[in-house]
VOKOL-437900 format. One record per residue: residue number from 1; residue in three letters; x, y, z of N, C-alpha, C in turn. Coordinates in pm, whole numbers. Atoms other than C-alpha are relative to their C-alpha. Layout:
VOKOL-437900
NUM|ala|X|Y|Z|X|Y|Z|X|Y|Z
...
END
This chain:
VOKOL-437900
1|met|36|118|16|22379|12119|-5210|-125|24|83
2|pro|140|-43|-96|22040|12117|-5061|-54|-148|69
3|glu|23|87|-89|22053|11748|-4913|10|43|148
4|ile|115|-4|-138|21989|11719|-4565|56|-94|133
5|ser|-5|148|-134|22085|11507|-4212|-119|10|47
6|leu|117|22|-67|21843|11340|-4071|-62|137|152
7|his|5|-45|-154|21883|11547|-3731|-145|180|-41
8|asp|21|-118|23|21823|11896|-3970|-178|-21|-77
9|trp|94|25|95|21499|11699|-4143|-87|-37|83
10|his|99|-14|-194|21328|11646|-3754|-9|109|-22
11|thr|13|-140|-22|21379|11986|-3743|-84|36|-119
12|phe|91|-78|100|21230|12069|-4074|-122|-62|23
13|thr|101|67|-12|20951|11844|-4031|-96|77|141
14|gln|95|-14|-121|20837|11986|-3650|-68|129|-52
15|thr|55|-118|34|20771|12319|-3878|-70|-42|-45
16|his|121|49|85|20544|12123|-4096|-35|-75|25
17|pro|56|145|-63|20344|11935|-3886|-158|-65|-79
18|gly|57|50|72|20124|11818|-4150|51|-150|-88
19|met|-50|78|45|20378|11544|-4242|-80|-81|-61
20|his|56|136|23|20261|11208|-4395|83|-70|81
21|leu|-67|162|-101|20389|10885|-4163|109|10|-118
22|leu|-86|86|71|20608|10798|-4485|70|152|-50
23|gln|-106|-83|19|20745|11138|-4525|111|44|168
24|thr|-75|-6|-76|20932|11097|-4174|106|-88|20
25|gly|-58|103|-1|21218|11016|-4059|64|-117|61
26|glu|-1|157|-2|21179|10744|-3894|-46|-139|-56
27|trp|22|28|143|21041|10648|-4224|75|-79|-49
28|gly|-109|-4|88|21306|10707|-4427|100|-128|93
29|glu|-72|55|-102|21529|10535|-4096|-9|-207|-90
30|leu|53|160|-15|21316|10210|-4139|7|-54|-134
31|lys|-29|82|106|21361|10158|-4486|142|22|-40
32|ala|-137|51|58|21727|10252|-4499|72|-150|39
33|gly|-56|184|-26|21779|9898|-4325|-102|-74|-86
34|phe|-9|137|76|21616|9707|-4570|-67|50|-171
35|asp|-9|45|144|21734|9735|-4935|3|198|-75
36|trp|-8|-157|69|21666|10153|-4945|146|63|36
37|glu|-108|-135|-79|21882|10475|-4899|-114|128|-19
38|ala|66|-75|-11|21710|10742|-4757|73|188|-44
39|val|-86|-145|23|21797|11122|-4874|-111|140|7
40|arg|71|-76|8|21679|11419|-4796|-33|180|-20
41|met|-26|-97|74|21661|11779|-4957|-123|99|49
42|ile|117|-157|29|21495|12127|-4894|70|91|-107
43|arg|-63|-158|34|21496|12434|-5126|-94|53|-2
44|asp|51|-87|32|21366|12724|-5120|-175|-52|108
45|asp|98|55|-71|21147|12584|-4818|-178|-111|-31
46|ile|38|98|4|21002|12307|-4976|89|-148|-13
47|gly|-50|79|-23|21105|11958|-4856|-14|-106|-64
48|ala|12|117|66|21174|11582|-4994|42|-121|58
49|gln|-69|82|-2|21221|11286|-4846|-4|-116|-141
50|ile|20|61|77|21358|11049|-5121|21|-136|60
51|leu|-76|126|14|21381|10702|-5132|105|-80|-91
52|phe|-36|21|203|21615|10522|-5403|41|-165|56
53|arg|-6|124|-31|21640|10151|-5430|76|-41|-89
54|lys|-69|82|84|21932|9992|-5631|-33|-101|-56
55|leu|46|58|73|21862|9806|-5941|184|-50|-106
56|pro|-95|67|39|22113|9576|-6110|71|129|-134
57|leu|-91|-134|85|22410|9792|-6362|-19|115|99
58|gly|-18|-127|-60|22442|10044|-6079|-118|121|-5
59|tyr|148|-54|-8|22086|10197|-6159|-61|0|105
60|thr|32|21|-150|21846|10280|-5885|-168|66|-51
61|ile|120|-30|57|21482|10404|-5888|12|97|91
62|gly|-38|-106|-111|21381|10752|-5644|-155|-17|-23
63|tyr|170|-1|-90|21032|10717|-5473|27|162|78
64|val|41|-93|-146|20920|11041|-5273|-131|-44|31
65|pro|107|42|-62|20629|10883|-5076|-81|71|75
66|lys|101|-100|-23|20325|11068|-5035|45|171|88
67|ser|-112|-124|-24|20506|11453|-5061|-155|62|60
68|thr|113|-67|-77|20339|11668|-4827|-16|137|-121
69|phe|-1|-107|94|20427|11935|-5100|-82|-26|-122
70|gly|84|53|83|20156|11908|-5350|47|46|-139
71|gln|-50|-15|94|20195|11925|-5728|0|156|-91
72|asp|-44|-122|4|20194|12342|-5782|145|18|81
73|ala|-149|30|-98|20494|12293|-5518|83|-16|-87
74|leu|-140|120|48|20703|12058|-5694|7|19|-163
75|leu|-4|-28|144|20607|12112|-6075|8|101|-18
76|gly|12|-190|58|20563|12512|-6045|162|98|79
77|asn|-100|-30|-62|20925|12551|-5861|122|-52|-106
78|pro|-123|51|128|21245|12528|-6150|128|-73|106
79|ala|-160|37|-51|21536|12534|-5891|-73|-107|76
80|phe|8|89|-72|21347|12267|-5685|25|-164|-107
81|arg|33|144|106|21299|12016|-6011|191|-14|-22
82|arg|-176|9|-32|21688|12099|-6071|76|-104|103
83|glu|-52|31|-118|21800|12011|-5745|-35|-157|13
84|leu|82|100|35|21572|11700|-5749|62|-134|-97
85|asp|-36|28|124|21703|11606|-6103|164|-35|17
86|leu|-160|89|-8|22093|11640|-5947|43|-102|34
87|ile|10|81|-72|22018|11436|-5679|-20|-147|-57
88|cys|58|150|41|21869|11123|-5869|104|-18|-135
89|ala|-130|47|113|22163|11163|-6185|109|-17|100
90|lys|-118|76|-81|22412|11123|-5878|7|-153|7
91|arg|21|75|-81|22261|10814|-5752|-91|-149|-174
92|arg|5|81|178|22193|10685|-6208|-185|-90|19
93|ala|90|-30|5|21832|10736|-6097|-111|-75|-171
94|ile|29|80|119|21645|10528|-6401|-155|74|-14
95|phe|136|-81|-8|21318|10759|-6299|-18|13|144
96|cys|45|-123|-126|21177|10956|-5955|-166|-20|-20
97|lys|150|-28|-40|20816|10857|-5867|-43|73|100
98|val|114|-99|-134|20586|11113|-5646|-97|-72|18
99|glu|101|-5|-97|20315|11037|-5481|-66|138|66
100|phe|91|-124|-41|20082|11320|-5386|-29|-26|162
101|asp|76|57|-125|19960|11312|-5012|-90|118|-18
102|ser|174|-45|9|19594|11437|-5139|-39|-15|-84
103|trp|89|44|53|19319|11386|-5269|-3|50|-138
104|asp|57|-35|132|19283|11574|-5576|117|-55|-101
105|arg|35|85|94|19327|11488|-5912|140|92|-71
106|val|-132|-42|35|19697|11536|-6075|-28|83|-143
107|asn|36|-126|36|19642|11863|-6317|102|-28|-147
108|asn|-59|-1|183|19769|11689|-6697|59|125|0
109|ser|-19|-148|78|19845|12036|-6796|174|99|12
110|gln|-152|-100|-98|20147|12120|-6570|140|-172|-35
111|leu|-128|72|16|20361|11759|-6658|52|35|-137
112|ala|-109|-26|56|20647|11859|-6852|123|-11|-5
113|glu|-125|55|-22|20977|11803|-6932|-14|-161|60
114|his|-43|133|-53|20992|11423|-6886|-114|-50|176
115|trp|104|42|-119|20699|11405|-6627|-70|-54|-93
116|leu|71|87|63|20475|11139|-6716|-109|-47|144
117|leu|80|62|-48|20179|11025|-6544|-1|-136|5
118|ser|-41|179|-45|20228|10678|-6333|-120|-109|-35
119|pro|41|101|-6|20083|10376|-6459|-79|-85|152
120|asn|58|90|-139|20056|10240|-6113|69|71|136
121|asn|-70|-44|-182|20100|10423|-5751|50|-154|100
122|ile|-69|106|-65|20318|10204|-5513|-75|-19|150
123|gln|62|19|-92|20094|10275|-5230|-156|-29|-28
124|pro|130|46|41|19747|10130|-5240|-83|133|-28
125|pro|29|-117|35|19540|10445|-5427|-142|52|87
126|arg|96|-29|-93|19236|10414|-5243|-33|-58|119
127|thr|-40|4|-153|19127|10395|-4869|-116|62|57
128|ile|134|-98|-107|18844|10500|-4614|68|62|102
129|val|-87|-145|-21|18934|10785|-4397|-72|-22|123
130|ile|58|-18|-92|18751|10786|-4052|3|147|97
131|asn|-17|-154|-75|18644|11139|-3873|39|-38|152
132|leu|-5|74|-116|18767|11105|-3561|-65|110|100
133|arg|44|-119|-88|18581|11454|-3444|-75|-42|129
134|gly|68|54|-69|18359|11458|-3160|-2|-97|78
135|ser|-35|141|-157|18270|11196|-2845|20|-111|-47
136|pro|-44|157|63|18358|10820|-2903|-157|-74|-40
137|asp|114|32|32|17942|10778|-2875|-55|36|-172
138|glu|-29|-66|169|17957|11004|-3223|59|-43|-79
139|ile|-24|20|88|18171|10836|-3394|-36|-147|-43
140|leu|50|125|1|18041|10516|-3289|-160|-24|-93
141|ala|131|-33|115|17711|10648|-3433|3|7|-147
142|arg|-48|8|127|17852|10683|-3748|55|-110|-119
143|met|-4|140|32|17946|10319|-3784|-127|-32|-16
144|lys|65|86|11|17728|10078|-3952|-21|-84|124
145|gln|45|80|-129|17478|9924|-3705|90|-142|65
146|lys|-46|187|-35|17643|9543|-3756|111|31|60
147|cys|-79|-40|-1|17952|9716|-3705|32|19|209
148|arg|7|-20|-163|17894|9878|-3363|-79|-148|86
149|tyr|75|109|-61|17665|9563|-3287|148|-135|17
150|asn|-115|110|4|17995|9330|-3347|101|13|110
151|ile|-106|-13|-127|18237|9574|-3115|-73|-34|114
152|arg|76|32|-133|17973|9515|-2838|6|-164|60
153|leu|23|119|15|17940|9161|-2928|144|-29|85
154|ala|-145|60|-36|18314|9113|-2884|52|49|175
155|glu|-18|-53|-113|18322|9334|-2553|-66|-101|108
156|lys|98|61|-50|18046|9087|-2400|27|-150|-10
157|lys|-30|137|-28|18206|8778|-2487|122|-54|28
158|gly|-137|28|-78|18528|8850|-2299|132|0|-74
159|val|-75|-67|-15|18727|8969|-2544|85|100|22
160|arg|-66|-127|-86|18992|9241|-2410|142|25|-146
161|val|-71|-25|74|19220|9431|-2577|126|74|66
162|his|-121|-80|-107|19581|9589|-2439|140|17|-109
163|ala|-92|-54|41|19913|9760|-2568|107|-168|16
164|trp|-85|79|-20|20150|9464|-2681|154|43|-62
165|asp|-192|3|66|20550|9423|-2721|39|-108|-30
166|asp|-38|138|84|20545|9098|-2858|20|-25|-120
167|leu|-60|-47|176|20663|9167|-3173|37|-162|-55
168|lys|-39|109|54|20755|8811|-3272|-129|-57|43
169|gly|111|35|57|20421|8725|-3195|-73|96|-136
170|phe|72|-69|104|20295|8984|-3392|88|-83|-108
171|his|-83|18|215|20522|8853|-3719|-37|-136|-4
172|arg|75|75|7|20386|8517|-3631|-155|-57|-65
173|met|150|14|2|19995|8602|-3631|37|36|-140
174|leu|86|-24|133|20101|8793|-3947|47|-56|-103
175|gln|-75|126|85|20311|8512|-4112|-187|-114|-24
176|glu|136|81|11|19965|8280|-4059|-125|85|-93
177|thr|52|-89|113|19793|8581|-4230|11|-23|-123
178|ser|-52|-3|137|19978|8576|-4524|-31|-145|-48
179|lys|63|128|14|19901|8219|-4527|-157|-18|-82
180|arg|85|-25|-7|19573|8233|-4523|-113|92|-104
181|asp|0|-106|105|19475|8531|-4716|97|61|-118
182|gly|-59|17|90|19746|8503|-4969|105|143|-44
183|phe|-117|-93|37|19970|8841|-4922|91|-19|79
184|ser|-105|-6|-99|20299|8948|-4814|27|59|92
185|val|-30|-97|-91|20490|9015|-4553|143|38|25
186|his|-152|-66|-29|20804|9176|-4398|59|-112|92
187|ser|-68|100|-48|21048|9000|-4220|-27|75|138
188|phe|80|-17|-126|21014|8991|-3801|107|108|5
189|glu|-77|-141|-52|21359|9270|-3798|-117|113|-53
190|tyr|31|-121|34|21129|9508|-3991|-85|44|71
191|tyr|96|8|-71|20815|9522|-3788|61|19|147
192|leu|-178|-97|-128|21148|9543|-3495|-31|143|1
193|arg|-32|-98|19|21257|9806|-3647|-128|121|-9
194|ala|135|-37|31|20941|10003|-3741|-39|26|201
195|tyr|6|-38|-128|20863|9960|-3341|50|30|86
196|gln|-103|-21|-96|21172|10010|-3192|27|195|-70
197|leu|6|-72|30|21164|10326|-3431|-100|131|48
198|phe|114|-93|-23|20819|10499|-3391|-37|-12|184
199|his|65|-8|-115|20744|10354|-3039|44|117|76
200|pro|-20|-88|-77|20934|10577|-2834|-43|135|62
201|asn|91|-214|38|20790|10889|-2930|-79|-33|33
202|lys|132|22|9|20475|10742|-2908|-87|42|-116
203|thr|130|34|100|20336|10732|-3243|-1|-98|-74
204|cys|12|132|88|20361|10392|-3290|-75|-62|99
205|glu|0|163|-133|20170|10087|-3036|-73|-63|-101
206|val|-5|97|42|20131|9757|-3114|-143|-14|93
207|leu|115|60|-114|19754|9625|-3004|-44|-136|11
208|val|66|113|-7|19636|9288|-2934|-129|3|60
209|ala|141|92|-68|19252|9112|-2878|37|-118|5
210|glu|39|173|-16|19252|8771|-2650|-113|64|72
211|phe|79|22|-48|19067|8597|-2505|23|-91|66
212|asp|-78|79|-126|19168|8384|-2170|117|37|-22
213|gly|-115|-3|-58|19502|8499|-2214|64|-11|-148
214|lys|-28|11|125|19530|8424|-2601|-17|37|-73
215|pro|44|-71|65|19579|8622|-2867|-77|-63|-179
216|leu|47|62|159|19367|8630|-3176|12|108|-121
217|ala|-74|-124|74|19436|8997|-3346|77|90|104
218|ala|-114|-76|-53|19684|9229|-3325|18|69|-133
219|leu|-23|-31|85|19738|9516|-3534|111|105|27
220|met|-58|-87|-8|19995|9833|-3580|2|138|-42
221|val|103|-130|32|19848|10180|-3553|126|112|-23
222|phe|-95|-79|19|20087|10479|-3642|-62|117|49
223|ala|29|-129|40|19997|10834|-3562|78|99|28
224|ile|-68|-134|24|20160|11189|-3645|-93|106|-104
225|gly|91|-95|48|20012|11518|-3598|-155|-65|-20
226|tyr|180|19|-9|19616|11497|-3685|18|-128|-21
227|arg|18|153|125|19612|11186|-3896|75|-142|56
228|ala|-27|104|-30|19668|10831|-3765|-39|-113|-120
229|trp|28|107|95|19672|10504|-3966|61|-108|1
230|tyr|-17|160|-23|19647|10126|-3942|61|-20|-118
231|val|-76|15|111|19906|9995|-4156|13|-138|-8
232|tyr|5|88|14|19969|9663|-4030|-94|-80|84
233|gly|75|51|-48|19728|9418|-3935|19|-158|8
234|ala|4|113|21|19674|9038|-3848|-105|-116|98
235|ser|137|10|-80|19450|8792|-3706|67|-206|-69
236|asn|77|149|6|19409|8404|-3636|-69|-58|-5
237|asp|139|91|-3|19105|8121|-3666|-47|-18|109
238|his|55|78|-150|19067|8075|-3277|-115|97|34
239|glu|93|-115|-30|18747|8252|-3172|-80|127|-76
240|arg|55|-113|55|18627|8451|-3474|-129|21|-7
241|asn|129|-15|-28|18283|8417|-3375|-39|75|120
242|arg|-6|-50|-120|18371|8624|-3102|37|168|-42
243|met|10|-137|97|18424|8947|-3334|177|81|45
244|pro|-170|-74|-31|18831|9029|-3211|41|121|-52
245|thr|-33|-52|115|18885|9209|-3541|-35|133|7
246|tyr|155|-96|-31|18572|9475|-3454|59|118|155
247|leu|-44|-79|-75|18700|9588|-3099|114|29|-11
248|leu|-151|-64|-25|19061|9580|-3160|-18|129|-131
249|gln|-11|-134|156|19014|9829|-3496|-49|122|108
250|trp|31|-72|-78|18799|9992|-3237|106|87|141
251|glu|-66|-48|-124|19016|10043|-2931|187|87|-99
252|ala|11|-118|87|19271|10136|-3232|-22|172|2
253|ile|92|-106|-11|19022|10442|-3291|84|120|90
254|arg|-93|-104|-91|19075|10552|-2971|79|15|72
255|trp|-122|-81|-16|19373|10548|-2921|51|99|-44
256|ser|-69|-70|101|19458|10743|-3234|-87|156|28
257|lys|69|-167|-87|19206|11001|-3023|31|41|59
258|thr|-117|-74|-109|19412|11036|-2746|135|41|-21
259|arg|-169|-93|40|19723|11117|-2927|-45|135|-114
260|gly|-29|-98|62|19529|11412|-3119|-76|-24|-99
261|cys|42|39|115|19414|11272|-3414|-127|78|-88
262|glu|167|-68|55|19096|11433|-3600|-17|-109|-137
263|glu|-14|145|45|19155|11099|-3856|26|-143|-7
264|tyr|8|159|-13|19184|10757|-3892|16|-31|-143
265|asp|5|21|125|19326|10636|-4233|40|-206|16
266|leu|-27|136|2|19224|10274|-4293|113|-91|-94
267|trp|-101|52|120|19490|10249|-4592|-6|-136|-32
268|gly|2|92|52|19370|10031|-4816|-113|-52|-67
269|val|104|100|25|19065|9896|-5028|-10|-3|-152
270|pro|1|-8|153|18973|9794|-5414|23|104|-58
271|asp|-50|-92|45|19064|10021|-5630|-120|42|-111
272|glu|181|-57|125|18665|10133|-5779|-51|42|87
273|asp|102|-134|-115|18439|10404|-5699|-116|-116|71
274|glu|63|24|-113|18186|10374|-5435|-104|-107|-30
275|thr|131|50|56|17882|10231|-5644|85|-156|-27
276|lys|-14|119|63|18090|9937|-5801|20|-113|137
277|leu|-57|85|-145|18219|9841|-5416|-126|9|74
278|glu|151|92|-112|17851|9836|-5226|-36|-102|-77
279|ser|120|70|83|17710|9660|-5543|43|-173|16
280|glu|-81|87|-8|18004|9390|-5506|46|-71|117
281|phe|-110|-12|-131|18174|9392|-5190|-125|-142|68
282|glu|42|141|-90|17876|9065|-5047|90|-112|-111
283|thr|-25|165|158|18017|8823|-5429|126|18|29
284|arg|-191|-17|75|18425|8951|-5463|12|-55|125
285|his|-29|54|-78|18616|8755|-5262|166|-21|-41
286|asp|-173|12|53|18974|8803|-5455|12|178|60
287|gly|10|-80|-35|19144|9059|-5349|30|123|147
288|leu|45|-42|-117|19120|9305|-5117|-162|69|38
289|trp|105|-33|-26|18763|9309|-5149|-51|-56|142
290|gly|18|62|-154|18696|9045|-4797|39|135|73
291|val|-5|-124|-109|18889|9394|-4625|-71|130|-40
292|tyr|50|-81|6|18692|9592|-4803|-192|-10|100
293|arg|85|104|-63|18394|9403|-4655|-52|51|194
294|phe|5|-12|-155|18530|9449|-4294|10|201|10
295|lys|-84|-163|-7|18668|9829|-4348|-83|132|2
296|arg|172|-136|22|18291|10003|-4478|-41|5|100
297|gly|135|-62|-129|18108|9943|-4142|44|110|118
298|phe|-44|-123|-115|18350|10197|-3956|-49|115|-17
299|gly|41|-162|-13|18183|10463|-4099|54|70|-39
300|gly|-120|-93|74|18440|10648|-4317|-39|71|-119
301|glu|57|-73|113|18472|10878|-4630|122|-86|-126
302|leu|-79|62|100|18578|10665|-4937|108|105|-81
303|lys|-98|-160|31|18896|10874|-5065|47|-79|-108
304|arg|-110|77|113|19151|10777|-5376|75|105|-22
305|ala|-163|-115|25|19493|10984|-5353|20|20|-170
306|ala|-119|-16|72|19652|11144|-5629|88|-82|-89
307|gln|-113|105|42|19799|10932|-5909|110|35|1
308|ala|-157|-48|97|20159|10912|-5933|29|31|-90
309|ile|-29|-2|154|20358|11073|-6162|147|-74|-6
310|asp|-161|40|26|20719|10986|-6282|67|116|-108
311|arg|-103|-64|97|21001|11211|-6392|105|-126|-52
312|val|-108|78|62|21192|10973|-6624|108|50|-63
313|tyr|-150|-54|60|21523|10993|-6706|80|-87|-121
314|his|-9|101|83|21588|10661|-6926|-109|-53|-62
315|pro|118|52|33|21310|10620|-7081|-14|-142|-78
316|leu|-14|158|23|21412|10230|-7251|5|-61|172
317|leu|14|89|-147|21497|10156|-6926|-125|1|109
318|tyr|147|-56|-21|21185|10314|-6777|-98|-104|-50
319|gln|105|59|55|20951|10097|-6986|53|-158|17
320|leu|-27|171|-77|21146|9737|-6898|-19|1|113
321|tyr|54|24|-143|21090|9845|-6552|-90|-25|23
322|leu|190|6|-30|20746|9908|-6558|-28|-162|-63
323|lys|64|108|51|20704|9566|-6804|76|-156|141
324|his|-16|113|-95|20881|9331|-6539|10|5|147
325|met|-1|-41|-133|20860|9509|-6187|-116|64|33
326|gly|133|-73|-48|20607|9799|-6199|-69|-15|102
327|lys|139|40|-99|20327|9630|-6072|24|-74|114
328|arg|-35|100|-107|20503|9414|-5806|47|148|98
329|glu|-67|-47|-114|20649|9715|-5639|-91|53|132
330|arg|61|24|-100|20487|9727|-5303|127|74|153
331|ile|-112|-62|-135|20646|9931|-4973|-103|-26|156
END
């Protein structure tokens, strides 16, 4: 069988340094503590970490988040597909969703044998990626003028950013942000476990922006290989005129660059084309529009991930899942 241990998966990922954050063994272990089972498989030097979530009546859903191996590798290898099917059958998966770590469009002509273009991605499909190549001054120069001004303003107004190990404080701030902006957060234990898994090997840091010793904003940033991701962030309503979130994000960028990263993924903006985003961001306040107003200032490139594809094993149950659960699924 192609299923392998966590140790063997770590060995495999070390020989494939372009692995996405969500394909790391640490991420699989994080999800395994919160209602998912992490299964790793290799066939013909193609690997995948598959997450399974239990459903009623003994069924599951399978999910391959941000597969490093693209559509040609996964769908063009019959042996890999058969092994994936066997693993999913063993766990009574209704379907298996694959999200590619790619900005390329899915080739519909390859979708056969019960593979469908999925109606929804689990991860936010559209994001902004900042180029970290060059000096800090060159990175700043690529930002919008107002963003640079706010970074310097925060420094002048006494905001200070440093590493923070107060995970309870971070979670309290996340809860406050959740109530204000209307998004859900994980439990305290979830963020603590993420920190415990990634921080010891220096692939994760929690940063806080403070004024007079009082926390104003905080974030959790991850760095794997040449890429970094801003995944979780929060702020309270104190001293917002001091622009702490701008300096906080800048220091996260600087931290990522010290880790050797060349890209910084801001992780999620509204799923609209750039023309619509630029024409409406000043008037829209729903969903991720406020997030886009903030993130656009850092001078990154708007990108959209390849649409997810679903390998369907039980068509009727798949349709029921889409109707009742699919659009609410997030990790």
